[in-house]
DRENBATOR-361738 format. One record per residue: x, y, z of N, C-alpha, C, O in turn. Coordinates in steps of 0.1 Angstrom, whole numbers, plus 2048, in hexadecimal, padded with zeros to 3 digits. Layout:
BEGIN
XYZXYZXYZXYZ
...
! end
This chain:
BEGIN
8097F480080080080080980C80081280D808
8068167F780E8227F680C82B80380182C807
81783080881683981381984880F81B850817
81884A80281B8577FC80E85D7F680F8697F1
8038567F77F785C7F27EC85C7FD7ED854806
7E28647FB7D78658057CF8588067CC8527FB
7CB8558127C38498147B684E81A7B6855824
7AB84A81479E84D81979B84782779A83A827
79A84E83279984983F78C84084078D836848
78284383977683A83A77982C83677382383B
78282B82D78681D82879181883179180C834
79B8208337A781A83A7A58188497AC811850
79B81F84F79A81F85E78C81A86378B81486D
78181E85C77481E86376981585E760812866
76A81085275F80884D7617FA84B76D7F584B
7567F28487577E484675A7E18377567E982E
7607D58347647D18277577D081E7587D3812
74C7CB8237407C981B73B7D68157387D7809
73B7E181D7377EE8187427F380E73E7F9804
74E7F28117597F68087587F07FB7597F67F0
7557E37FB7547DC7EE7497E17E574B7E27D9
73E7E57EB7337EA7E37367F67DA7317F97D0
7407FE7DF74480A7D87528087D27598127CF
7567FC7CF7627F97C97617FA7BA7567F97B4
76C7FB7B376C7FA7A47677ED79F7607ED795
76B7E27A67667D57A17577D47A17517CF798
7517D97AC7427D87AD73C7E17A37327DD79C
7417ED7A173C7F679773C7F17897327F1782
7487ED78574A7EA7777447DC7737407DA768
7447D377C73E7C677972F7C87797287C1771
7297D178171B7D47807177DB77370D7D976D
7207E476E71E7EA76171C7DF7577137E074E
7257D57577257CB74D7187C274F7127BE745
7137C075B7077B975D6FB7C17576F27BB752
6FC7CE7586F27D77516F27D57426E77D473C
6FE7D573C6FE7D372E6F97C572A6F37C3720
6FC7BB7326F77AD72F6E87AD7306E17A8727
6E37B373B6D47B473C6CD7BA7316C37B672C
6D37C572C6CD7CD7216CD7C47146C37C370D
6D97BE7116DA7B57056D07A97066CA7A66FC
6D07A37126C77987146B879C7116B179570B
6B47A77176A67AC7156A37AF7076997AC702
6AD7B57006AB7B86F26A97AB6EA6A17AB6E1
6B17A26ED6B17956E66A378E6E969D7896DF
69F78E6F56937876F968678E6F467C7886F2
68779B6F167C7A26EB67C7A36DC6747AB6D6
68579B6D66847996C868F79F6BF68E79E6B3
6997A56C56A47AB6BD6AE7A06B96BA7A36BB
6AA7956B56B37896B36BB78B6A66C57856A3
6B679569D6BE7986916CA7A16946D37A268C
6CB7A66A16D67AF6A56DE7A86B06EA7A86B0
6D77A26BA6DD79C6C56DC78D6C46D17886C2
6E77866C66E77776C56EA7716D26EF7776DB
6E77656D46EA75D6E06F975C6E26FE75C6ED
70075B6D770F75A6D87147676DE71D7676E6
70F7736DA71377F6E07107806EF7187846F7
70477B6F370077B70170A77270970E776714
70D76670471675D70B72376370D72A762718
72876A70373577070373577C70E73F77D716
72B78370E72A78E71872978972673078E72F
72177F72871F77973672C77373B72F774747
73476D73274076773674B77173A75576D740
74977D73675478773975079374275679D742
74579074A74179B75374C79F75D74D7AB760
75379676275E79976C76C79A76677579C76D
76D79875977A79875277D7A674D77B7A9741
7827AE7567847BC7537927C075379A7BD75D
7977C67497A57CC7487A47DA74C7A17E3744
7A57DD7597A47EA75F7AE7F47597AB800757
7BA7EF7577C47F87527C17FD7437C3808740
7BC7F473B7B87F772E7AC80172E7AC80B726
7A27FF73779780873879B81673C796820737
7A58167467AA82374A7B282B73F7B083773E
7B98237377C182A72C7B782F7227B983A71D
7AC82871F7A282C71679B83871B798842713
79783872879084472E79985072D79485B72A
7A684F72F7AF85A72F7AF8607207B186C71E
7AE8577177AE85B7097A18627047A286D6FE
79685C70878986170378186A70D77787070A
78686A71A77F87272477186E727768876729
76E86172776185C72976284E72F766844729
75E84D73C76084074375783573E75C82973D
74B83873B74282D73674682872874781C726
74983171F74D82C71275B82571375E81D70A
76382971C77082271E76D81372277480A71D
76381172A76080372E7587FC7237597F0723
75080371B74A7FD7107557F77077547EC702
75F80070476A7FC6FC7717EF7027747E66FB
7747F070F77C7E57157747D87157797CE712
7677D971875E7CD71775E7C870975D7BB707
75E7D06FF75E7CC6F176A7C46EE76A7BB6E5
7767C76F47827C06F17817B16F67887A86F1
7797AF7017777A270676C79B6FF76B78E700
7637A26F875879C6F27577A16E374E7A96E0
76079C6DB7617A16CD75479E6C57507A66BC
74D7936C87417906C173679A6C572E79E6BD
73579C6D272A7A46D872D7B36D77257BC6D9
7397B76D373E7C56D47347CF6CC7327DA6D2
72E7CB6C17257D46BA7187D86C27127E26BF
7147CF6CB7077D16D27097D56E16FE7D76E7
7157D66E67177DA6F47127E96F57177F16ED
7097EC6FE7047F97016FA7FE6F66F880A6F4
6F47F56EF6EC7F86E36E08006E86D77FB6EF
6DE80C6E36D38146E66D381B6F36CA8236F7
6DE8196FB6DE81E7086E682B7096EE82E700
6E48327146ED83E7176F583A7236F383072A
70084272670983E73170183C73E705833746
6F78447416F084374D6E883674E6E2833759
6E682F7446E08227456E881974E6E2813757
6F581974D6FD81175670081876370081276D
70382576270682C76E6FB82D7786FD829784
6EF8317746E483277D6DF8247826DD82378E
6DD81B7796D980E77D6E38077876DF801791
6F08097846FA80478D6F980B79B6FA8047A5
6F881879B6F781F7A76EB81A7B06ED8187BC
6E08187A96D48147B06D58057B66D18027C1
6DC7FD7AE6DF7EF7B36E87EF7BF6E57E87C9
6F27F77BF6FC7F87CA6F57FE7D66F77FA7E1
6EC8087D46E580F7DF6DC8057E66DC8047F3
6D57FC7DF6CD7F27E56D57E97EE6D17E67F9
6E07E57E96E97DB7F06EF7E27FD6F07DC807
6F27EF7FB6F87F68066EE7F98116F17F881D
6E27FB80D6D77FD8176D47F081F6D07F182B
6D67E58196D57D88206DF7D782C6DC7D3836
6EB7DC8296F67DC8336F27E683E6F47E384A
6ED7F183A6E97FC8446DE7F784D6DE7F8859
6D47F08476C97EB84E6CD7E18586C87E1864
6D67D88546DB7CE85D6E27D48696DF7D0874
6EA7DE8676F17E48726E87EC87B6E97EC887
6DE7F28756D47F987D6CD7F08876CB7F3892
6C97E48816C27DA8896CB7D58956C67D38A0
6D77D38926E07CE89D6E27D98A76E37D68B3
6E27E58A36E37F08AD6D77F18B66D87F28C2
6CB7F08AF6BE7F08B76BE7E48C06B97E68CC
6C37D88BC6C27CD8C56CC7CF8D16C87CC8DC
6D77D48CF6E17D78DA6DA7E18E46DB7DE8F0
6D57EC8DF6CF7F58E86C37F08EF6C07F48FB
6BB7E78E86AF7E18EF6B37D98FA6AD7D9905
6BE7D08F86C37C89036C87D090F6C57CD91A
6CF7DB90C6D47E49166C97EB91D6C97EC92A
6BF7EF9166B37F691D6AC7ED9266A87F1931
6AA7E19226A37D792B6AB7D49376A67D3942
6B87D39356C17D09416C07DB94B6C17D8957
6BF7E79476BF7F39506B27FA9506B2806953
6A77F394E69A7F994D69680095A68E80995A
69A7FA9656967FF9726A180797A69F80B985
6AC80A9736B781197A6B58209796B782696F
6B08269846AD8349856B983C9836C4839987
6B884797B6C38509786BD85E9776B1860973
6C58689796C08769766BC8789686C487495F
6B187E9666AE8839596B48919576B8897961
6B689594B6BB8A29486B38AA93E6B08A4933
6B08B69416AA8BF9366B38CB9376B68D0941
6B78D092B6C08DB9296CE8D89306D68E1933
6D18CB9316DC8C59386DD8CA9466E78CC94C
6D18CC94C6D08CF95A6C88C49616BF8BE95A
6CB8C096D6C48B59746B58B79736B08C1977
6AE8AC9706A08AC96F69A8A09766A189897C
68D89E97468789397A68D88597669188496B
68F87C97F69687097C68F867971682868970
69686096A69185696069984996369E84896E
69984095A6A283495C6AC8339506A9839946
6B782D9536C182B9486BA82493C6BD827931
6B281A93F6AB8139346A281C92C6A281B920
69A82493369182C92C698836923694839918
6A383C9286AB8459206AF83F9136AE845909
6B38329146B882C9086AD8288FE6AF8268F2
6A08279036958258FA6948318F068F8308E5
69883D8F56978498EC6A08478E069C84B8D5
6AC8428E26B583F8D66AF8348CD6AF8368C1
6A982A8D36A381F8CB6988258C36968218B7
69082D8C96848338C268983A8B66828398AB
6948428B76988498AB69F8408A169D843895
6A58358A56AB82C89C69F8248946A1821888
69482289B68981C89468382588967F82187E
68383288C68083C88268983B87668583B86A
69683B8796A083986E69E82D86669F82D85A
69B82286D69881586668C81685D68C811851
68281D86167681F85967982784C674824841
68283184E68583A84268E83283968D83382D
69782983E69F82083569581782D697816821
68C81183468380882D67B81082267880B817
67681C82666E82481D676828810671827805
68382B81368B82F80768E8237FE68D8257F2
69281880469580C7FC6898087F468A8047E9
67D8097FA6708067F366E80E7E666780A7DD
67481A7E66738237DB67E8237D167E82A7C7
68881A7D36938197CA68E8107BE68A8057C0
68E8167B368A80E7A669680F79C69F81779E
69580779269F80878869D81477F69281977D
6A881A77A6A782476F6A281D76369B82375B
6A68107616A28087566A880D7496B4812749
6A180B73E6A680E73169E81A72C694819725
6A382672E69C83372B6A283B72069B84471B
6AE83771B6B383F7106BB84B7156BD84E721
6BE85370B6C885E70D6C28697166C986E71F
6B686E7146B087871D6A387372369B87B728
6A286672369686072A68A85E721680859726
68C86071468085E70B68085170467684D6FE
68A84970668B83B70068B83C6F16878326EA
68F8476EB68E8496DC69683E6D56928386CB
6A383B6DA6AB8316D36A58236D36A681C6CA
69F8206DF6998136E068C8116D86898076D2
68581C6D667981C6CE67D81A6BF6768136B8
6898206BB68E81E6AE69280F6AC68F8096A2
69980A6B669D7FC6B56927F26B36937E86AC
6877F56BA67B7EC6B96707F16AF6647EE6B1
6757F96A566D7FD69A66080469F655801699
66180C6A96558146AD64B80C6B66408116B8
64F8016BB6467F86C36477FD6D26517F96D9
63E8066D663E80B6E363D8006EE6448016F8
6357F66EC6347EC6F66417E46F86447E1703
6487E26ED6557DB6EE65F7E36F66677DE6FF
65F7F06F46687F96FC6647F970A66D7F9713
6577F970D6537F971B6577EC72265C7EB72D
6567E171A65A7D471F6697D372166E7CD72B
6717D971867F7DA71A6837E072768B7DB72F
67D7EB72A67F7F373767D7EA7436857E974C
6717E374366E7DA74E6777CE74F67B7CA75A
67A7C87446827BC7446907BE7486967B6750
6967C97446A37CD7486A37CF7576AC7CA75E
6997D675C6997D876B6987CB77269E7C977C
68F7C276D68E7B577469B7AD77469E7A777E
6A27AD7696AF7A67696B97AC7726C27A5776
6B77B97756C17BF77E6BC7BF78D6C37C4796
6B17B878F6AC7B679D6A27C07A26A07C17AF
69C7C77996927D179E6847CC79A6827C5791
67A7D17A266C7CE79F6667D879665D7D578E
66B7E57966667EF78E6717F878967C7F878D
66D80077F67680B77A66F81877E66381977F
67782377E67283078066983377366E831768
65D83877565483B76A65A844760659842754
66184F76566785875C67585C76167785D76D
67E85F75868B86475C68F86E75268A86F747
6998767556A087E74B6AC8757466AA869744
6B787B7456C38727426C686974D6CB85E74B
6C486E75A6C78667666BA86476D6AF86A76A
6BA85B7776AF85B7806B08687886BA86E789
6A486C78E6A48797946AE8797A06AE8707A8
6B68847A06BF8867AB6B88897B86BE88B7C3
6AB88B7B76A388D7C46A48807CC6A48817D8
6A68747C56A88687CD6B58687D56B58647E0
6BF86E7CF6CC86F7D66CA8787E26D08757ED
6C38837E06C088C7EB6BA8857F76BE887803
6B087D7F46A88757FF6B186A8056B0867810
6BA8657FC6C385B8026CC86180C6CE85C817
6D186D8096DA8748126D387781F6D987682A
6C787C81E6BF8808296BC8748326BD87583F
6B986882C6B785C8346C385883C6C2855848
6CE8588356DB85483C6DF85E8466E485B851
6DD86B8436E187584D6D88758596DD878864
6CC8708586C386E8646C986486D6C9865879
6CF8598686D684F8706E28568776E5854883
6E985F8706F48668766F086F8816F787088B
6E48758806DF87E88A6DC8768976DF87B8A2
6D686B8956D28628A16DF85E8A86E085E8B4
6E985A8A06F68558A66FD8618AD70385F8B7
6FC86C8A77028788AD6FC87B8BB70487E8C4
6EF87B8BC6E987E8C86ED8748D36F08778DE
6ED8678CF6F185C8D86FF85E8DD70285D8E9
7088618D47168628D771986E8E072186D8E9
7128798DE7148858E670F8828F47158868FE
70387C8F56FE87890270786F90A709871916
70D86690371685C90A72386490E729860919
72786D90673387590A73087D91773987E920
72488391872088A92371F88193072388593B
71987592E71886C93972686793D728865949
72F86693473D86293774386C94074A869949
74187993D74688494574188395374888695D
73487F95572E87E96273187196972E86E974
73986896273D85B96773185296A73184A973
72685396271A84B96471984095B71483595E
71E84294F71E83794472983A93A72C846937
72F82F93573A83192C73982792173281D922
74082A91674282190B74C81790F753818919
74D80C90875780290B76580890B768811903
76E80391377C8089137857FC9137857F491C
78D7FB9087957EF9067A07EE9117A57F8916
7A47E29137AE7DF91E7BB7E791D7C07EC927
7C07E89117CC7EF90E7CB7FD9087D4803903
7BE8029087BB80F9027C281A90A7C281A916
7C78249027CD8309087C383C9067BF83F8FB
7BF8429117B584D9107BB85A90D7B5862906
7C885C9117CE86990E7DD86790E7E385F916
7E486E9057F386C9057FA87391180586F914
7F387D9177F98849227F388092F7FA87F93A
7E687D9307DF87A93C7DB86C93D7D0868937
7E38649437E28559427D58509487D0845945
7CF8589517C38539587B68549507AC84F953
7B785B9457AB85F93D7A58539367AC84B931
79785493579084A92E78785292377B852925
78E85891A78786091077D85790878084C904
77185D9067678558FE7698568EF76185C8E8
7758508EB7798538DD77084D8D376F8528C7
7698428D676083C8CC7548458CA7508478BE
74E84A8D57438538D47478608CD7408668C5
7538658D07588718C975A86F8BA7578778B2
75F8638B77618608A875385F8A2751864896
74A8598A873C8588A37368668A172F868897
73986F8AA73487D8A973A88389D73388A895
74788289B74D88888F74988388274688A879
74887588174386F875734873872731875866
72C87487C71E87887B71D88687671488986E
72688F87B72589D87772889E8687228A5861
73289686373589685572889184D725897843
72288685171788084A70B88A84A70488C840
7098908556FD89A8566FF8A684D6F58AC84A
70B8A984970E8B484170C8B183270C8BB82A
70B8A582E70B8A18206FE8A48196FE8A780D
6F28A381F6E68A68176E58B38106DF8B4805
6EC8BD8156EC8CA80E6F28C98006EE8CF7F7
6FD8C07FF7038BE7F26F98B87E86F88BC7DC
6F18AE7ED6E88A77E46DC8B07E06D88AF7D5
6D88B87E96CD8C27E66D28CB7DB6CA8CF7D2
6DE8D07DC6E38D97D36E58D27C56E28D87BB
6EA8C67C56EC8BF7B96DE8BC7B26DD8BF7A6
6D48B87B96C78B57B46C18C27AE6BC8C27A2
6C28CD7B56BB8D97B06C38E07A56BD8E979E
6CF8DB7A26D68E17966D68D878A6DE8DA781
6CE8CE78A6CD8C577E6C48CB7746B88C9774
6C98D476C6C28DB7626BB8D27586C28CA752
6AE8D47566A68CC74C6A98BD74D6A68B8758
6AE8B77436AF8A87446BC8A374B6BC898750
6C68AC74D6D28A87556DD8B17526DF8B6747
6E68B475C6F38BA75A6FD8B27616FA8AA76B
7098B375D7148AA76171A8AE76E7238A7773
7168B977471C8BD7817188B478C71C8B6798
70F8AA78970C8A079471689579571788E79F
71E89378A72788778973288779473387D79B
73B89179474689079C7438907AB7488897B3
7398987AF7358997BD72E88C7C27308887CD
7268867B97208797BC72A86E7BE7288657C6
73586E7B673F8647B87458647C67498597CB
7458707CC74A8717DA73F86F7E47418677EE
7348767E272A8787ED72286B7EF71E8687FB
71E8647E57168587E771E84D7EE7198487F8
72A84A7EA7318407F273484580073383D80A
73785280273A85780F72E85681872F853824
72285981371685781B71584A82171284882D
71684081871583281D72182E82671F827830
72D83282273882E82A73883583873B82E842
73484183873284884572884184E72A83F85A
71D83E848712837850717829854714825860
71E82284C72481585072D81785C72D80F865
73682185B74082386673982787373D82387D
72F83087272783487D720828884721827890
71982087C71281588271C80A887719803891
7278098817328008867358048947377FC89D
73781189673A8168A472E8158AD7308118B9
7238178A87168178B07158088B67128078C2
7177FF8AD7167F18B27217ED8BC71E7E78C6
72D7F28B97387EF8C27367F58CF7387EE8D9
7318018D072F8088DD7248028E57257FF8F1
7197FF8DE70D7FA8E570E7EB8E97067E68F0
7197E58E471B7D68E77207D48F571E7CA8FB
7267DF8FB72C7DD90872D7EA9107387ED915
7237F29107237FE9187247FB92771F7F192C
72A80492E72C80293D72480D944724818941
71D80894F71481095771A81096571E80696A
71A81C96C71F81D97971482198371182D985
70C81798870181A99170482399D6FC82B9A1
7108219A37138299AF7158389AB7118419B3
71B83A9A071C84899B70E84E99870B85A99B
7068469926F884A98F6F184E99C6EA85899C
6F38459A66EC8489B36F18549B96EA85C9BF
6FE8579B87048639BE6FE86F9B86FB8799BF
6FC86F9AB6F687B9A46E887D9A86E38889AA
6E18719AA6D38729AE6D28789BC6CA8819BF
6DB8739C56DA8789D36DE8879D46D988E9DD
6E688C9CA6E989A9CA6DD8A29C76DC8AE9CB
6D489D9BF6C98A59BA6BB8A29BF6B38AA9BF
6BA8959C46AC8919C86A68999D369A89B9D4
6AE89E9DD6A88A69E76A08B29E26958B59E7
6A58B89D769E8C39D16918BE9CA6868C49CB
6938B29C36888AD9BB67D8A69C46728A49C0
6808A49D167789D9DA66E8A79E16668A39E9
6718B49DF66A8BE9E865B8BD9E66538C09F0
6568BA9DA6478BA9D86428AE9E06378AF9E6
6498A39E06448979E864489B9F763B8989FE
64E8A29FC64F8A7A0A6438B0A0D63D8AEA18
6408B9A046358C2A066288BAA0861F8BCA11
6268B09FF6198A89FF6188A0A0C60E89FA12
62489AA11624893A1D62189CA2961A898A33
6268A8A296248B2A346158B6A346108B7A3F
60F8B8A296018BBA295F98B0A2F5EF8B2A36
5FC8A3A2C5F5898A325F6898A415EE892A48
60189EA4660389FA555FC8ABA5B5FD8AEA67
5F58B3A525ED8BEA575F48CCA555EE8D6A5A
5FF8CCA4F6068D9A4D6008E1A415F98DBA39
6028EEA415FE8F6A366078F5A2B6138F6A2C
6028F2A1F60A8F0A136128FDA1061E8FCA0D
60C909A11612915A0E61D918A1862891DA14
61B916A24625919A2E63190FA2D63C914A2E
62E903A2A6398F9A286408FCA1C64D8FAA1B
63A901A11640905A0564B910A0865690FA02
648919A10651924A1365D91FA1B668923A18
65A915A2466590FA2C66F907A2267B909A23
6698FFA1A6718F7A11679900A076848FDA04
67290BA026799149F968591AA0069091B9FA
68391FA0C68E925A1469A91CA156A5920A12
69890FA196A3906A1A6A9901A0D6B58FFA0C
6A0900A036A58FC9F66AF9069F06B99039EA
6AB9139F16B491E9EC6C191E9F46CC91F9EE
6C191CA016CD91CA096D6910A066E2911A05
6CF904A046D78F8A016DD8F99F36E98F59F1
6D68FE9E96DB9009DC6E790A9DC6F09089D5
6E69149E46F191E9E46FD9189EB70891A9E6
6FB90F9F57079099FB70D8FF9F171A8FE9F1
7068F89E970B8EF9DF7148F79D571F8F39D2
70E9029D07149099C57209129CA72A9139C4
71D9199D57279239D973291D9E273D9229E2
72F9139EA73890D9F373D8FF9F07458FA9F7
7378F99E673B8EC9E27378E19EC73D8D69EC
72C8E49F37288DA9FD71E8D09F77198D29EC
71C8C59FE7128BB9FA7048C19FC7028CAA04
6FB8BC9F56ED8C09F66E88BBA046E58AFA06
6E58C5A0D6E18C1A1A6D38C6A1D6CF8C9A28
6CB8C7A126BD8CCA146B58C4A1E6AE8CAA26
6B68B7A1D6AE8AEA266B28B1A356A98B2A3D
6BF8B2A376C38B5A456BE8C3A4A6BA8C4A55
6BE8CDA416BA8DAA456AB8D9A486A68E0A52
6A38D2A406958D1A436928C9A506898CDA58
69A8BFA526988B7A5F69B8BFA6B6958BDA76
6A48C9A6A6A88D1A7569E8DCA7869E8E2A83
6968DFA6E68C8EAA706808E4A776798DBA72
67C8EAA826718E5A8A6648E7A8365A8E1A88
6638EFA796578F1A726538E5A696488E4A64
65D8DDA6665C8D1A5D6598C5A666618C2A6F
64E8BEA6364A8B3A6C6508A6A6964A89BA6A
65D8A6A64663899A61671899A676788A3A68
67688DA6A68388BA6F68C888A62687886A57
699888A646A2886A596A0878A546A2875A48
69D86EA5D69B861A5868E860A4F68F859A45
684867A53678867A4B67A86EA3E675869A33
681879A3E68487FA3168D877A2868B876A1C
697870A2E69F868A2669885CA2069A858A14
68E857A2868684CA2367E850A1767B848A0E
67985DA17671862A0C6788619FE6728609F4
6858639FF68D8639F26958579F069D8569E6
69484D9F869D8419F769A8389EB6A38329E6
68D8389E76898309DC6898399CF6808409CD
6948389C86968419BC68B83F9B26868489AB
6868339B167D82F9A666F8359A866783599F
66C83A9B465F8419B665F84E9AF6548549AD
66A8539AA66B85F9A266B85D99366B86798C
66C85098F66E84E98166184B97966284796D
65684C98064984A97964883C97264A832979
64583C96564382F95E64F82C95664E82494C
65A83195966682F95166982094E66B81C943
66981995966C80A95866280394F6657FC946
65580695264A7FF94A64A80493C6487FC933
64D81193A64D81692C65880F92465680B918
66380C92A66E80592466A7F792066C7F3914
6647F092965F7E39266557E391B6567DB911
64B7EC91C6417EC9126467F09046427EA8FA
64F7FA9036557FE8F765D7F38F065B7F18E4
6657EC8F866D7E18F26647D68ED6667D18E2
65A7D28F56517C88F16487CB8E56467C38DC
6427D78E56387DB8DC63E7E18CF6387DF8C4
6497E88D064E7EF8C565B7EA8BF65D7E98B2
6637E48C76717E08C36717D18BF6757CE8B4
66C7C98C866C7BA8C56667B78B866B7AE8B0
65A7BC8B46547B98A765D7BC89B65E7B4892
6647C789C66D7CB8916797C189167D7BD886
67E7BE89C68A7B489C6857A689768D7A0891
6797A389B67479689667279588767678B881
66C7A088266A7A08736777A086C67879A861
6827A587268F7A686B69979D8716A579F870
69479287769D78987E6A87838756B377F87A
6A57818686B077C85F6BC78585E6C778085D
6B979285F6C579C85E6CC79C86C6D77A186C
6C67978766CC7978836D478A8866DB789890
6D278087D6D87738806E777487D6EC77C875
6EF76D8846FE76E88370377A88A6FC781891
70F77D88771678988D718794883717791877
71C79F8887207AA87F72D7B088472F7B2890
7367B387B7437B787F7437C68837417CF87B
7457C88907457D58967537D889C7547E28A4
75D7D089976A7D289F7707DF89876D7E188D
7787E68A077D7F289B78C7F08977947EA89D
78F7F688B79D7F58867A77FD88F7B27F8892
7A28088937AA81189C7A18178A77A681E8AF
! end
């Protein structure tokens, strides 16, 4: 491997081989040849036997993977056209079929149909990774469904929830992402055989004006390439609106991952929950004690890149003047593979992190104890009223001591001693033991969090996992290269 040229980090560091292969030259150019074979076969089967012969078809099928990449590159450098360079190269391997390779087609016949084939396959990998992430988080949520923890709004301590319930929020968003993936894939159709600007003029000429034969050609080519339908109309390309929606769908996964990763980084700072930390991992080159959340930080960075890509696709789509302009080509060569590779890298991290997250119940309890005296004041008021005290009078007493305790915590760095202050006030009808008992059961403050977790997993998550159990069978590689 050359150490004097740039290496794409998505390939060298972050992604799985399966996704890398889908955007390889081998996948691209062998699929181009499969498109040419499908077109020739369909033309032959629909009656063009005076032009296309069985011998030609056999020759083409036999050479789908027999590609001289160096020759194709030399030809492209000469004629400045990648598709025609490969038409030429394919013709050198298929001298009998050479006259009918690419017959009636435009370059986007192979480019668009190949792109759509690869996208379908890439989304299968994305869906599988999404499901594994959902399964990991579901198991984690159930394991910690009753573990009370501080809730946060505005990143300020709020009413307690449970660790399990919090993680259902990430699962909920991943289920939305999964729905959007399924919806997008359901709308992927073949470009089919549409001709130079989408009018099928050349194919109509080949079939002597027979509109039905041309329509059948479009459908038959699509079927041979693994599609159920073709887009009803296209310009020279399938609509780049599809690319825009593709990017939005994948960026949605990036946004979900970003939120999860940032939350975990914040929890790591609070020492309440952490990502896995390898036995020999170094957290900092200078500070040996550190356990930096590097996986979550990497996931944040990759997600940020992914979330920024839809703007490129929207701009490309909106600049496709009339039937097509070529300013879509160079940027799509980069952005479509990057969209999928980024999503693959993000989900690889997501699966890795959620496979072995660490929870620290004692730290969670410490944070609860720091804040619960304030959050329990309403309960104390209600209990005091039951003992015959005035609610308004007790409210003033509680407010007085709450302000004083809060000031001591913030200004003097003291522990929250609100309960002790209340117990020492003779206006309060409770001892320190009684007040402590009132807040000892953290789960009395978590409402239906535990039950909500159980119900959500049973009613919303398990059915999805069951329907897709084939994609969950076996393992998925989430090991990190670095």
